[in-house]
LUMDREN-577138 format. One record per residue: residue number from 1; residue in one letter; x negated, y, z of N, C-alpha, C, O in turn. Coordinates in Angstrom, 1 decimal, m for minus. Example, Ala and Ser with C-alpha at 12.3 -4.5 7.8 and 13.67 -1.06 7.14 Angstrom:
2
atom i = 1 | aa = a | n_east = m13.2 | n_north = m5.7 | n_up = 7.8 | ca_east = m12.3 | ca_north = m4.5 | ca_up = 7.8 | c_east = m13.2 | c_north = m3.3 | c_up = 7.8 | o_east = m14.2 | o_north = m3.3 | o_up = 8.5
atom i = 2 | aa = s | n_east = m12.8 | n_north = m2.2 | n_up = 7.1 | ca_east = m13.7 | ca_north = m1.1 | ca_up = 7.1 | c_east = m12.9 | c_north = 0.0 | c_up = 7.9 | o_east = m13.4 | o_north = 1.1 | o_up = 8.0
***
This chain:
85
atom i = 1 | aa = m | n_east = m150.3 | n_north = 214.7 | n_up = 91.5 | ca_east = m149.0 | ca_north = 214.5 | ca_up = 90.9 | c_east = m148.0 | c_north = 215.4 | c_up = 91.6 | o_east = m148.0 | o_north = 215.4 | o_up = 92.9
atom i = 2 | aa = i | n_east = m147.2 | n_north = 216.0 | n_up = 90.9 | ca_east = m146.2 | ca_north = 216.9 | ca_up = 91.5 | c_east = m144.8 | c_north = 216.2 | c_up = 91.1 | o_east = m144.5 | o_north = 215.9 | o_up = 90.0
atom i = 3 | aa = l | n_east = m144.0 | n_north = 216.0 | n_up = 92.2 | ca_east = m142.7 | ca_north = 215.5 | ca_up = 92.0 | c_east = m141.6 | c_north = 216.5 | c_up = 92.4 | o_east = m141.8 | o_north = 217.2 | o_up = 93.4
atom i = 4 | aa = e | n_east = m140.5 | n_north = 216.5 | n_up = 91.6 | ca_east = m139.4 | ca_north = 217.3 | ca_up = 92.1 | c_east = m138.3 | c_north = 216.3 | c_up = 92.6 | o_east = m137.9 | o_north = 215.4 | o_up = 91.9
atom i = 5 | aa = l | n_east = m137.9 | n_north = 216.5 | n_up = 93.8 | ca_east = m136.9 | ca_north = 215.7 | ca_up = 94.4 | c_east = m135.6 | c_north = 216.3 | c_up = 94.3 | o_east = m135.4 | o_north = 217.5 | o_up = 94.3
atom i = 6 | aa = k | n_east = m134.6 | n_north = 215.4 | n_up = 94.2 | ca_east = m133.2 | ca_north = 215.9 | ca_up = 94.2 | c_east = m132.9 | c_north = 216.3 | c_up = 95.6 | o_east = m133.5 | o_north = 215.9 | o_up = 96.6
atom i = 7 | aa = l | n_east = m131.8 | n_north = 217.1 | n_up = 95.8 | ca_east = m131.4 | ca_north = 217.6 | ca_up = 97.1 | c_east = m131.1 | c_north = 216.5 | c_up = 98.0 | o_east = m131.5 | o_north = 216.5 | o_up = 99.2
atom i = 8 | aa = n | n_east = m130.4 | n_north = 215.5 | n_up = 97.6 | ca_east = m130.1 | ca_north = 214.4 | ca_up = 98.4 | c_east = m131.3 | c_north = 213.6 | c_up = 98.9 | o_east = m131.3 | o_north = 213.0 | o_up = 100.0
atom i = 9 | aa = q | n_east = m132.3 | n_north = 213.5 | n_up = 98.0 | ca_east = m133.6 | ca_north = 212.9 | ca_up = 98.4 | c_east = m134.3 | c_north = 213.7 | c_up = 99.5 | o_east = m134.8 | o_north = 213.1 | o_up = 100.4
atom i = 10 | aa = e | n_east = m134.3 | n_north = 215.0 | n_up = 99.3 | ca_east = m135.0 | ca_north = 215.8 | ca_up = 100.3 | c_east = m134.3 | c_north = 215.7 | c_up = 101.7 | o_east = m134.9 | o_north = 215.7 | o_up = 102.7
atom i = 11 | aa = k | n_east = m132.9 | n_north = 215.7 | n_up = 101.6 | ca_east = m132.2 | ca_north = 215.6 | ca_up = 102.9 | c_east = m132.4 | c_north = 214.2 | c_up = 103.5 | o_east = m132.6 | o_north = 214.1 | o_up = 104.8
atom i = 12 | aa = f | n_east = m132.5 | n_north = 213.2 | n_up = 102.7 | ca_east = m132.8 | ca_north = 211.9 | ca_up = 103.3 | c_east = m134.2 | c_north = 211.8 | c_up = 104.0 | o_east = m134.3 | o_north = 211.3 | o_up = 105.1
atom i = 13 | aa = i | n_east = m135.2 | n_north = 212.4 | n_up = 103.3 | ca_east = m136.5 | ca_north = 212.4 | ca_up = 103.9 | c_east = m136.5 | c_north = 213.2 | c_up = 105.2 | o_east = m137.1 | o_north = 212.8 | o_up = 106.2
atom i = 14 | aa = q | n_east = m135.8 | n_north = 214.4 | n_up = 105.2 | ca_east = m135.8 | ca_north = 215.2 | ca_up = 106.4 | c_east = m135.1 | c_north = 214.5 | c_up = 107.5 | o_east = m135.5 | o_north = 214.6 | o_up = 108.7
atom i = 15 | aa = k | n_east = m134.0 | n_north = 213.8 | n_up = 107.2 | ca_east = m133.3 | ca_north = 213.0 | ca_up = 108.2 | c_east = m134.2 | c_north = 212.0 | c_up = 108.8 | o_east = m134.1 | o_north = 211.8 | o_up = 110.0
atom i = 16 | aa = q | n_east = m135.0 | n_north = 211.3 | n_up = 108.0 | ca_east = m135.9 | ca_north = 210.3 | ca_up = 108.5 | c_east = m136.9 | c_north = 210.9 | c_up = 109.4 | o_east = m137.3 | o_north = 210.3 | o_up = 110.4
atom i = 17 | aa = l | n_east = m137.5 | n_north = 212.0 | n_up = 109.0 | ca_east = m138.5 | ca_north = 212.7 | ca_up = 109.8 | c_east = m137.9 | c_north = 213.2 | c_up = 111.1 | o_east = m138.5 | o_north = 213.1 | o_up = 112.2
atom i = 18 | aa = d | n_east = m136.6 | n_north = 213.7 | n_up = 111.0 | ca_east = m136.0 | ca_north = 214.2 | ca_up = 112.3 | c_east = m135.6 | c_north = 213.1 | c_up = 113.2 | o_east = m135.6 | o_north = 213.3 | o_up = 114.4
atom i = 19 | aa = s | n_east = m135.5 | n_north = 211.9 | n_up = 112.7 | ca_east = m135.1 | ca_north = 210.8 | ca_up = 113.6 | c_east = m136.3 | c_north = 210.4 | c_up = 114.5 | o_east = m136.2 | o_north = 209.6 | o_up = 115.4
atom i = 20 | aa = g | n_east = m137.5 | n_north = 210.8 | n_up = 114.1 | ca_east = m138.7 | ca_north = 210.4 | ca_up = 114.8 | c_east = m139.3 | c_north = 209.1 | c_up = 114.4 | o_east = m140.3 | o_north = 208.7 | o_up = 115.0
atom i = 21 | aa = k | n_east = m138.7 | n_north = 208.5 | n_up = 113.4 | ca_east = m139.3 | ca_north = 207.2 | ca_up = 112.9 | c_east = m140.6 | c_north = 207.4 | c_up = 112.2 | o_east = m141.4 | o_north = 206.4 | o_up = 112.1
atom i = 22 | aa = f | n_east = m140.8 | n_north = 208.5 | n_up = 111.6 | ca_east = m142.0 | ca_north = 208.8 | ca_up = 110.8 | c_east = m142.6 | c_north = 210.1 | c_up = 111.3 | o_east = m141.9 | o_north = 211.1 | o_up = 111.7
atom i = 23 | aa = d | n_east = m143.9 | n_north = 210.1 | n_up = 111.2 | ca_east = m144.7 | ca_north = 211.3 | ca_up = 111.6 | c_east = m144.9 | c_north = 212.3 | c_up = 110.5 | o_east = m145.1 | o_north = 213.5 | o_up = 110.7
atom i = 24 | aa = s | n_east = m144.8 | n_north = 211.8 | n_up = 109.3 | ca_east = m145.0 | ca_north = 212.6 | ca_up = 108.1 | c_east = m144.3 | c_north = 212.1 | c_up = 106.9 | o_east = m143.9 | o_north = 210.9 | o_up = 106.8
atom i = 25 | aa = t | n_east = m144.2 | n_north = 213.0 | n_up = 105.9 | ca_east = m143.6 | ca_north = 212.5 | ca_up = 104.6 | c_east = m144.5 | c_north = 211.5 | c_up = 104.0 | o_east = m144.0 | o_north = 210.5 | o_up = 103.4
atom i = 26 | aa = e | n_east = m145.8 | n_north = 211.6 | n_up = 104.1 | ca_east = m146.7 | ca_north = 210.6 | ca_up = 103.5 | c_east = m146.5 | c_north = 209.3 | c_up = 104.1 | o_east = m146.5 | o_north = 208.3 | o_up = 103.4
atom i = 27 | aa = q | n_east = m146.3 | n_north = 209.2 | n_up = 105.4 | ca_east = m146.0 | ca_north = 207.9 | ca_up = 106.1 | c_east = m144.8 | c_north = 207.3 | c_up = 105.5 | o_east = m144.7 | o_north = 206.1 | o_up = 105.3
atom i = 28 | aa = l | n_east = m143.7 | n_north = 208.1 | n_up = 105.4 | ca_east = m142.5 | ca_north = 207.6 | ca_up = 104.8 | c_east = m142.6 | c_north = 207.1 | c_up = 103.4 | o_east = m142.1 | o_north = 206.0 | o_up = 103.1
atom i = 29 | aa = i | n_east = m143.3 | n_north = 207.8 | n_up = 102.6 | ca_east = m143.5 | ca_north = 207.4 | ca_up = 101.2 | c_east = m144.4 | c_north = 206.2 | c_up = 101.1 | o_east = m144.1 | o_north = 205.3 | o_up = 100.3
atom i = 30 | aa = d | n_east = m145.4 | n_north = 206.1 | n_up = 102.0 | ca_east = m146.2 | ca_north = 204.9 | ca_up = 102.0 | c_east = m145.4 | c_north = 203.6 | c_up = 102.3 | o_east = m145.6 | o_north = 202.6 | o_up = 101.6
atom i = 31 | aa = l | n_east = m144.5 | n_north = 203.7 | n_up = 103.2 | ca_east = m143.7 | ca_north = 202.6 | ca_up = 103.6 | c_east = m142.7 | c_north = 202.3 | c_up = 102.4 | o_east = m142.5 | o_north = 201.1 | o_up = 102.1
atom i = 32 | aa = a | n_east = m142.2 | n_north = 203.3 | n_up = 101.8 | ca_east = m141.2 | ca_north = 203.1 | ca_up = 100.7 | c_east = m141.9 | c_north = 202.4 | c_up = 99.6 | o_east = m141.4 | o_north = 201.4 | o_up = 99.0
atom i = 33 | aa = f | n_east = m143.2 | n_north = 202.7 | n_up = 99.2 | ca_east = m143.9 | ca_north = 202.0 | ca_up = 98.2 | c_east = m144.2 | c_north = 200.6 | c_up = 98.6 | o_east = m144.1 | o_north = 199.7 | o_up = 97.7
atom i = 34 | aa = s | n_east = m144.5 | n_north = 200.4 | n_up = 99.8 | ca_east = m144.8 | ca_north = 199.0 | ca_up = 100.3 | c_east = m143.6 | c_north = 198.1 | c_up = 100.2 | o_east = m143.6 | o_north = 197.0 | o_up = 99.7
atom i = 35 | aa = l | n_east = m142.4 | n_north = 198.7 | n_up = 100.5 | ca_east = m141.2 | ca_north = 197.9 | ca_up = 100.4 | c_east = m140.8 | c_north = 197.7 | c_up = 99.0 | o_east = m140.3 | o_north = 196.6 | o_up = 98.6
atom i = 36 | aa = l | n_east = m141.0 | n_north = 198.7 | n_up = 98.1 | ca_east = m140.8 | ca_north = 198.5 | ca_up = 96.7 | c_east = m141.6 | c_north = 197.4 | c_up = 96.1 | o_east = m141.2 | o_north = 196.6 | o_up = 95.3
atom i = 37 | aa = e | n_east = m142.9 | n_north = 197.3 | n_up = 96.5 | ca_east = m143.7 | ca_north = 196.2 | ca_up = 96.1 | c_east = m143.2 | c_north = 194.9 | c_up = 96.5 | o_east = m143.2 | o_north = 193.9 | o_up = 95.7
atom i = 38 | aa = i | n_east = m142.8 | n_north = 194.8 | n_up = 97.8 | ca_east = m142.3 | ca_north = 193.5 | ca_up = 98.3 | c_east = m141.0 | c_north = 193.1 | c_up = 97.6 | o_east = m140.9 | o_north = 192.0 | o_up = 97.1
atom i = 39 | aa = i | n_east = m140.1 | n_north = 194.1 | n_up = 97.4 | ca_east = m138.8 | ca_north = 193.8 | ca_up = 96.8 | c_east = m139.1 | c_north = 193.4 | c_up = 95.3 | o_east = m138.5 | o_north = 192.5 | o_up = 94.8
atom i = 40 | aa = g | n_east = m140.0 | n_north = 194.1 | n_up = 94.7 | ca_east = m140.3 | ca_north = 193.8 | ca_up = 93.3 | c_east = m140.9 | c_north = 192.3 | c_up = 93.1 | o_east = m140.4 | o_north = 191.6 | o_up = 92.2
atom i = 41 | aa = d | n_east = m141.7 | n_north = 191.9 | n_up = 94.0 | ca_east = m142.3 | ca_north = 190.6 | ca_up = 94.0 | c_east = m141.2 | c_north = 189.5 | c_up = 94.2 | o_east = m141.1 | o_north = 188.5 | o_up = 93.5
atom i = 42 | aa = d | n_east = m140.4 | n_north = 189.8 | n_up = 95.2 | ca_east = m139.2 | ca_north = 188.9 | ca_up = 95.6 | c_east = m138.3 | c_north = 188.8 | c_up = 94.4 | o_east = m137.8 | o_north = 187.7 | o_up = 94.1
atom i = 43 | aa = y | n_east = m138.0 | n_north = 189.9 | n_up = 93.8 | ca_east = m137.1 | ca_north = 189.9 | ca_up = 92.6 | c_east = m137.6 | c_north = 189.1 | c_up = 91.5 | o_east = m136.9 | o_north = 188.3 | o_up = 90.9
atom i = 44 | aa = l | n_east = m138.9 | n_north = 189.3 | n_up = 91.2 | ca_east = m139.5 | ca_north = 188.5 | ca_up = 90.1 | c_east = m139.5 | c_north = 187.0 | c_up = 90.4 | o_east = m139.2 | o_north = 186.2 | o_up = 89.5
atom i = 45 | aa = h | n_east = m139.7 | n_north = 186.7 | n_up = 91.6 | ca_east = m139.7 | ca_north = 185.3 | ca_up = 92.0 | c_east = m138.3 | c_north = 184.7 | c_up = 91.9 | o_east = m138.1 | o_north = 183.6 | o_up = 91.3
atom i = 46 | aa = w | n_east = m137.3 | n_north = 185.5 | n_up = 92.4 | ca_east = m135.9 | ca_north = 185.1 | ca_up = 92.2 | c_east = m135.5 | c_north = 184.9 | c_up = 90.8 | o_east = m134.8 | o_north = 184.0 | o_up = 90.4
atom i = 47 | aa = l | n_east = m135.9 | n_north = 185.9 | n_up = 90.0 | ca_east = m135.5 | ca_north = 185.9 | ca_up = 88.5 | c_east = m136.1 | c_north = 184.6 | c_up = 87.9 | o_east = m135.4 | o_north = 184.0 | o_up = 87.0
atom i = 48 | aa = e | n_east = m137.3 | n_north = 184.3 | n_up = 88.2 | ca_east = m138.0 | ca_north = 183.1 | ca_up = 87.6 | c_east = m137.2 | c_north = 181.8 | c_up = 88.0 | o_east = m137.0 | o_north = 180.9 | o_up = 87.2
atom i = 49 | aa = e | n_east = m136.8 | n_north = 181.8 | n_up = 89.3 | ca_east = m136.0 | ca_north = 180.6 | ca_up = 89.8 | c_east = m134.7 | c_north = 180.5 | c_up = 89.0 | o_east = m134.3 | o_north = 179.4 | o_up = 88.6
atom i = 50 | aa = i | n_east = m134.0 | n_north = 181.6 | n_up = 88.9 | ca_east = m132.7 | ca_north = 181.6 | ca_up = 88.2 | c_east = m132.9 | c_north = 181.2 | c_up = 86.7 | o_east = m132.1 | o_north = 180.4 | o_up = 86.2
atom i = 51 | aa = r | n_east = m133.9 | n_north = 181.7 | n_up = 86.1 | ca_east = m134.1 | ca_north = 181.3 | ca_up = 84.7 | c_east = m134.4 | c_north = 179.8 | c_up = 84.6 | o_east = m133.9 | o_north = 179.2 | o_up = 83.6
atom i = 52 | aa = n | n_east = m135.1 | n_north = 179.3 | n_up = 85.5 | ca_east = m135.4 | ca_north = 177.8 | ca_up = 85.5 | c_east = m134.1 | c_north = 177.0 | c_up = 85.7 | o_east = m133.9 | o_north = 176.0 | o_up = 85.0
atom i = 53 | aa = k | n_east = m133.3 | n_north = 177.5 | n_up = 86.6 | ca_east = m132.0 | ca_north = 176.8 | ca_up = 86.9 | c_east = m131.1 | c_north = 176.8 | c_up = 85.7 | o_east = m130.4 | o_north = 175.9 | o_up = 85.4
atom i = 54 | aa = v | n_east = m131.1 | n_north = 178.0 | n_up = 85.0 | ca_east = m130.3 | ca_north = 178.1 | ca_up = 83.8 | c_east = m130.8 | c_north = 177.2 | c_up = 82.7 | o_east = m130.0 | o_north = 176.5 | o_up = 82.0
atom i = 55 | aa = d | n_east = m132.1 | n_north = 177.1 | n_up = 82.5 | ca_east = m132.7 | ca_north = 176.2 | ca_up = 81.5 | c_east = m132.3 | c_north = 174.8 | c_up = 81.8 | o_east = m132.0 | o_north = 174.0 | o_up = 80.9
atom i = 56 | aa = i | n_east = m132.4 | n_north = 174.4 | n_up = 83.1 | ca_east = m132.0 | ca_north = 173.0 | ca_up = 83.5 | c_east = m130.5 | c_north = 172.8 | c_up = 83.2 | o_east = m130.2 | o_north = 171.7 | o_up = 82.7
atom i = 57 | aa = a | n_east = m129.7 | n_north = 173.7 | n_up = 83.6 | ca_east = m128.3 | ca_north = 173.6 | ca_up = 83.3 | c_east = m127.9 | c_north = 173.4 | c_up = 81.9 | o_east = m127.1 | o_north = 172.6 | o_up = 81.5
atom i = 58 | aa = i | n_east = m128.6 | n_north = 174.2 | n_up = 81.0 | ca_east = m128.3 | ca_north = 174.2 | ca_up = 79.6 | c_east = m128.7 | c_north = 172.8 | c_up = 79.1 | o_east = m128.0 | o_north = 172.2 | o_up = 78.3
atom i = 59 | aa = a | n_east = m129.9 | n_north = 172.3 | n_up = 79.5 | ca_east = m130.4 | ca_north = 171.0 | ca_up = 79.0 | c_east = m129.4 | c_north = 169.9 | c_up = 79.5 | o_east = m129.1 | o_north = 169.0 | o_up = 78.7
atom i = 60 | aa = e | n_east = m128.9 | n_north = 170.0 | n_up = 80.7 | ca_east = m127.9 | ca_north = 169.0 | ca_up = 81.2 | c_east = m126.6 | c_north = 169.1 | c_up = 80.4 | o_east = m126.1 | o_north = 168.0 | o_up = 80.0
atom i = 61 | aa = l | n_east = m126.2 | n_north = 170.3 | n_up = 80.0 | ca_east = m124.9 | ca_north = 170.4 | ca_up = 79.2 | c_east = m125.2 | c_north = 169.8 | c_up = 77.8 | o_east = m124.3 | o_north = 169.1 | o_up = 77.3
atom i = 62 | aa = e | n_east = m126.3 | n_north = 170.1 | n_up = 77.3 | ca_east = m126.6 | ca_north = 169.5 | ca_up = 75.9 | c_east = m126.7 | c_north = 168.0 | c_up = 76.0 | o_east = m126.5 | o_north = 167.4 | o_up = 74.9
atom i = 63 | aa = d | n_east = m127.1 | n_north = 167.4 | n_up = 77.1 | ca_east = m127.1 | ca_north = 166.0 | ca_up = 77.3 | c_east = m125.8 | c_north = 165.4 | c_up = 77.7 | o_east = m125.7 | o_north = 164.2 | o_up = 77.9
atom i = 64 | aa = g | n_east = m124.7 | n_north = 166.2 | n_up = 77.7 | ca_east = m123.4 | ca_north = 165.7 | ca_up = 78.1 | c_east = m123.2 | c_north = 165.5 | c_up = 79.6 | o_east = m122.3 | o_north = 164.8 | o_up = 80.0
atom i = 65 | aa = q | n_east = m124.1 | n_north = 166.1 | n_up = 80.4 | ca_east = m124.0 | ca_north = 165.9 | ca_up = 81.8 | c_east = m123.1 | c_north = 166.9 | c_up = 82.5 | o_east = m122.8 | o_north = 166.8 | o_up = 83.7
atom i = 66 | aa = g | n_east = m122.6 | n_north = 167.9 | n_up = 81.8 | ca_east = m121.8 | ca_north = 168.9 | ca_up = 82.4 | c_east = m120.4 | c_north = 168.5 | c_up = 82.8 | o_east = m119.9 | o_north = 167.5 | o_up = 82.3
atom i = 67 | aa = l | n_east = m119.7 | n_north = 169.3 | n_up = 83.5 | ca_east = m118.3 | ca_north = 169.1 | ca_up = 83.9 | c_east = m117.5 | c_north = 170.2 | c_up = 83.3 | o_east = m117.9 | o_north = 171.3 | o_up = 83.1
atom i = 68 | aa = d | n_east = m116.2 | n_north = 169.8 | n_up = 82.9 | ca_east = m115.3 | ca_north = 170.8 | ca_up = 82.4 | c_east = m114.9 | c_north = 171.7 | c_up = 83.5 | o_east = m115.0 | o_north = 171.3 | o_up = 84.7
atom i = 69 | aa = g | n_east = m114.3 | n_north = 172.8 | n_up = 83.2 | ca_east = m113.9 | ca_north = 173.8 | ca_up = 84.2 | c_east = m112.8 | c_north = 173.3 | c_up = 85.1 | o_east = m112.9 | o_north = 173.6 | o_up = 86.3
atom i = 70 | aa = e | n_east = m111.9 | n_north = 172.5 | n_up = 84.6 | ca_east = m110.8 | ca_north = 172.0 | ca_up = 85.4 | c_east = m111.4 | c_north = 171.1 | c_up = 86.5 | o_east = m110.9 | o_north = 171.1 | o_up = 87.7
atom i = 71 | aa = t | n_east = m112.3 | n_north = 170.2 | n_up = 86.1 | ca_east = m112.9 | ca_north = 169.3 | ca_up = 87.1 | c_east = m113.7 | c_north = 170.1 | c_up = 88.2 | o_east = m113.6 | o_north = 169.8 | o_up = 89.4
atom i = 72 | aa = v | n_east = m114.4 | n_north = 171.1 | n_up = 87.8 | ca_east = m115.1 | ca_north = 172.0 | ca_up = 88.8 | c_east = m114.2 | c_north = 172.6 | c_up = 89.7 | o_east = m114.4 | o_north = 172.6 | o_up = 91.0
atom i = 73 | aa = i | n_east = m113.1 | n_north = 173.2 | n_up = 89.2 | ca_east = m112.1 | ca_north = 173.9 | ca_up = 90.1 | c_east = m111.5 | c_north = 172.8 | c_up = 91.0 | o_east = m111.3 | o_north = 173.1 | o_up = 92.2
atom i = 74 | aa = q | n_east = m111.1 | n_north = 171.7 | n_up = 90.5 | ca_east = m110.5 | ca_north = 170.6 | ca_up = 91.3 | c_east = m111.4 | c_north = 170.2 | c_up = 92.4 | o_east = m111.0 | o_north = 170.0 | o_up = 93.6
atom i = 75 | aa = n | n_east = m112.7 | n_north = 170.1 | n_up = 92.1 | ca_east = m113.7 | ca_north = 169.7 | ca_up = 93.2 | c_east = m113.8 | c_north = 170.8 | c_up = 94.2 | o_east = m113.9 | o_north = 170.4 | o_up = 95.4
atom i = 76 | aa = i | n_east = m113.8 | n_north = 172.0 | n_up = 93.8 | ca_east = m113.8 | ca_north = 173.1 | ca_up = 94.8 | c_east = m112.6 | c_north = 173.1 | c_up = 95.7 | o_east = m112.7 | o_north = 173.2 | o_up = 96.9
atom i = 77 | aa = l | n_east = m111.4 | n_north = 172.9 | n_up = 95.1 | ca_east = m110.2 | ca_north = 172.9 | ca_up = 95.9 | c_east = m110.1 | c_north = 171.7 | c_up = 96.8 | o_east = m109.7 | o_north = 171.9 | o_up = 98.0
atom i = 78 | aa = t | n_east = m110.6 | n_north = 170.6 | n_up = 96.4 | ca_east = m110.7 | ca_north = 169.4 | ca_up = 97.3 | c_east = m111.6 | c_north = 169.7 | c_up = 98.5 | o_east = m111.2 | o_north = 169.4 | o_up = 99.6
atom i = 79 | aa = k | n_east = m112.7 | n_north = 170.2 | n_up = 98.2 | ca_east = m113.7 | ca_north = 170.5 | ca_up = 99.3 | c_east = m113.1 | c_north = 171.6 | c_up = 100.3 | o_east = m113.2 | o_north = 171.5 | o_up = 101.5
atom i = 80 | aa = f | n_east = m112.4 | n_north = 172.5 | n_up = 99.7 | ca_east = m111.8 | ca_north = 173.6 | ca_up = 100.5 | c_east = m110.7 | c_north = 173.0 | c_up = 101.4 | o_east = m110.6 | o_north = 173.3 | o_up = 102.6
atom i = 81 | aa = k | n_east = m109.9 | n_north = 172.1 | n_up = 100.9 | ca_east = m108.8 | ca_north = 171.4 | ca_up = 101.7 | c_east = m109.4 | c_north = 170.6 | c_up = 102.8 | o_east = m108.9 | o_north = 170.5 | o_up = 103.9
atom i = 82 | aa = q | n_east = m110.5 | n_north = 169.9 | n_up = 102.5 | ca_east = m111.2 | ca_north = 169.1 | ca_up = 103.5 | c_east = m111.7 | c_north = 169.9 | c_up = 104.7 | o_east = m111.6 | o_north = 169.5 | o_up = 105.8
atom i = 83 | aa = v | n_east = m112.2 | n_north = 171.1 | n_up = 104.4 | ca_east = m112.7 | ca_north = 172.0 | ca_up = 105.4 | c_east = m111.6 | c_north = 172.5 | c_up = 106.3 | o_east = m111.8 | o_north = 172.7 | o_up = 107.5
atom i = 84 | aa = q | n_east = m110.4 | n_north = 172.7 | n_up = 105.7 | ca_east = m109.3 | ca_north = 173.3 | ca_up = 106.4 | c_east = m108.7 | c_north = 172.2 | c_up = 107.4 | o_east = m108.1 | o_north = 172.6 | o_up = 108.4
atom i = 85 | aa = e | n_east = m108.9 | n_north = 171.0 | n_up = 107.1 | ca_east = m108.3 | ca_north = 169.9 | ca_up = 107.9 | c_east = m109.0 | c_north = 169.7 | c_up = 109.2 | o_east = m108.6 | o_north = 168.9 | o_up = 110.0
***
């Protein structure tokens, strides 16, 4: 596979190599892919959690368990004032 890098990408790679953190471009790219895999997995897990929370919140609202905006804001302000005291 042949890749064309943008100038800023080439400069970034060269800066990393010059720093002595990496022995080769291949080592740098291997680490980048490993981090992307970790980030990707974490993101998918986070996204699943958020979707579940949204589904729960929607169900609660449909059951009349939700709070109106004024109540939520008032609760936040009350807690904020308690922390300041």
